[in-house]
C-alpha positions, 0 to 999 in steps of 0.5 A: 516477529513484529506485531501490527500497530493496533492504531492502524485498524480503525484507520483502515476501517475508516478508509474502507468506506468509499465516501470517506476515502473520497472525502479524504482525497478531496480534503487533500486538495484543500480545506472545506466545510461540511456544507461545501462537501455536501454539494460535491458529494451525492450524500446529505450534509448529515452523512458528510458530518458523520463521515468527517467525525469518523475521519477525525476520530482516526486523526486523518482530518482536523476541524478548525472554526473560521468565523461561523464556519467549521472547515475540515482539512487532511492532517498531513503528518498523520497521512505521512505516518500512515505512508511510512507504516505501509512502506514498512509493511511492504518492504517486509513483504518484498524481503519475504518474496525475494527469499521465496523466489531465491528458494524456488530458483535454487530448487529448479537447478539440476542436482549436481550441476552448479547453475551458470550465472550471468553478471547480473546474478541470473541463471544462464540458459545452457544447451541442456536447457534448450534441448529439454534437459538432454545434452546437446549433440556434440559436433 
């Protein structure tokens, strides 16, 4: 069994905050200074700076000095890596759910009778299915 990447926990903790999530989404549209972000969000500039520090600590945001201003931007490579990690986790769940579904479908089939399958692999309804488990009267 694979283990969870310990570096993901701080990322998810950072993104659990609604304001930090919104800041990251906004920075995905383009760089901005803390002052510009403070105008866009209903929190103080000091709060924005603290949120940006948390996002920087996770590697999701980087700061760059442009003249007297510090501009913040989303780090695309870090977001891509996060997306790949989430995709890996999701595909593992998809495989598990497919196995559970196959086991559940196999358990539903009547004992002693192989289920008829369509070309797509789905079980076909039989006359006994529509008769509530009883054999349909013959002719």
